[in-house]
N, C-alpha and C positions, 0 to 999 in steps of 0.2 A: 898594722891596721887592727888594733884590738877591739875596736867598736864596730867592726864590719864582718859579716859572714856571707858566704855564697851558698845557695842551695841550687844544685845543678843536676841535669839529667846525665846519666852515665854514658850516653851515646856521644857526648861531646867531651869526654874525659881527656882524650889526646889533645884536643884543641884548647880547652880551658887550662890544662896543665902547662901547655906551651905558652899561652898568653900570660899566665902568672909568672912563669920563669923569665920570659922576655921583658916583662915590665919590672922585674925585681921586687915585686910586692910579696909580703908574707901574710897570707890570708887563709883562713880556715874554709874548707869546702865540705859541705854535706851532700853526699851523692844520693840521687834517687834512682831506684831500679828502673831500667828502660821498659820493663813489662807494663808499667802504668800508662805508657803512651797509647795502648790499645783501649784504654778505658778513661775517657776524659773526666767522668764523675769520680772514679777512683783516684785519678791523679790529683784532682782538686782537693779531695778529702785528705790525701797523704800530705800534700803541700801545706794544707792548713794545720795539720797536726804538727808538722815540723816547725812552722812559723810560731805556733802557740807555745811550743816547748823551749824556744830560744830565750835566754835571759841575758841581760846586761849588754845588749847590742843596740846601737843607734840606727843602723842601716842593715837591711837584708837585701843582697843582690840575688836576683833569680836568673839562673842560666836556662831560661825557657823563653819561647815566644808565646803567642796566644794559644797554640797547640789545641786546635779543635774546640776552642772556648773553655778549655780546662782551667785557665787562670781567671776567667770571669767569675766574680762572686767571692773570690778570696779576700779575706779581711787582713789588714795590717794591724794585727792585735798587739804585737810586742815591739815593733820598730817600723821605721819607714821602709817601704818596698821600692826597689828600682828594677824595672823589667825592660829588656830590649824590645823595641817596638817593631816586632817581626811576626810573621805568620806562625813560624815554628822554628825548631832548632836548626833545621837544614838551612833556612833563610839566613841565619847568622853567618854561615860560612860561604854563602853564595854572593852576598852583596859586596860591592866594591866601594872603598872609601871615596866619598865625595860624589857618588852617583848612585842612582837606584838601579839595581840589577833586575832586568826583565827575565823572569824565569822562562825557560823553553817549555812550550806547551807539550802536553802528552808525554812528560818525562818523569820517570821514577828515579829518585836520587838516592845515592849510597855514599857512605863514608866508611872508614874502617870501623868506627864505633857502631854504626848501624849494622854492618855485616856481622859483627861479633855479638850483637844483641840476641838474647834468648828467644826473641820473637822475629828474628831475621827471616827473609824469604827462603834461605837455604834450610833453616831449621823447620819452618812451616811446611816446606815442600817435602822434606824427608819424613816428617811426621805423618803427613797426609798420604805419602807413598806407601808407608807401612800399613795404613788403615784401609785405603781404598784401592790401591793398585794404580799402575801407570796411566791407563786410559782414562779412568775417572778423574785422576788428579789433573791431567792435562785439560780436561773440560772445565774443572773447577778454576784452575788458574787462568784459563782463557777468559772466563767470566770476570774473575777478580781484577784482571789487568786489561780489560777490554778498552779502557780509555787511555792506555799508554802505548807509545810507539818506541820510546827510547829509554835506555838505562844509562844514567850518568853517574860515573864514579868521580867524586869531587876530590881532587888532590889538594888538601889543605896545607901541605908542606910540614905536617906535624908527625909524619911517619914515612917510612919508605913505601912507595906505591907498590913495589913488588910484593910486599907483605900481604896484599889483599887482591891482587889482580887475578890470581887463579880462581878464587871464589867468585869474583865478579864475572869472569868469563863463564863459569858454571851457571850462574844465575841468568846470564844473557841467553845461554843455550836452552835452558828449560822454560824460560818465559817467552822466548822468541822475540825479545826486544833488542833493538840495535844498540850496541855498546858505544858510549862516548866517554872519554876522560877529559875533564875540564878543571882548570886551575881555580882553586878557592882562595879564601882570605879569612884571617882571624882578627882583622882590625876592630870589629865591633866588640869582640870578647875582650880585647885589650882595653878598649875604651870603657867597657863595663867595669873592669877591675880598677882602672885609674881615674875615670872621669875625663872630661867634664860630662855630667849627665844632663844632656841638653835635649833637643827635640828628637833625638834617636831613641829616647827611652820614655817609658811610662813612669811617672813619679807619683807614688801613692803614700800620702802622709799617714802616720800612725793614727789608727782609729777609723780610717776610711776603707772602702772596698774597691776592688778592681772592677771597672766597668768596660763594656765592649768599646765605648767611645774613646777610652784611653789608647786603644790601638788604631784609632782612626777609622773604625768601621761604623760610624754613626749612620743609622738607617739602613744598614746592610746586614743581611744574614751572613754572619762571619763563617758559618759552617761551609758555605759555598766557596770560601776563599782558602780553606785550609787543606793542605795535602793529606790525603787519606793514608794512614799507616796500616799496613796489612799485617 
């Protein structure tokens, strides 16, 4: 696939690499640092820079969802863009083929990629602990996570779950969220790699911009639909 490239978030590295391997495709991937997920404007700017710099490709596949409106306003300057029609990266691994997955309310989602992120809850907690002390950190995290009751580790099948269960338990303990382990799926990532690129995707022809309506949020404040990344 010499005329196609993927730009993807590092948090889905395990899942996207598995999707590429399972489909047998040979496709270049440009990885974007997961730190950008905390800054939608910064992520939009970084993605636009990467898109603008790509040469001699007909299609750019984006391994992102809408991600807090970060993709809204991006222009397909150098090639056609194809984007999964999902709220965020986590949604790509929750949805089941042939059906719409109803996300459990009040749930904070984790995968191995999210746990290893430099902005993971473990990193943020330890950083805050050094700066503020345990009592103040607990108050801070209680406020930050006040809308959550559950902590779900998504078993995407792309790594041994034992590799991240200890850290997940640690997160559950200091956040006081009930731990759930749920089976995920990478069918959408495999479909992103191979097609067909049908109604599961936003198709942005070269020269056009990504609009909120491409994700199906016409007349809706999409920010209310997006999982907050802490």
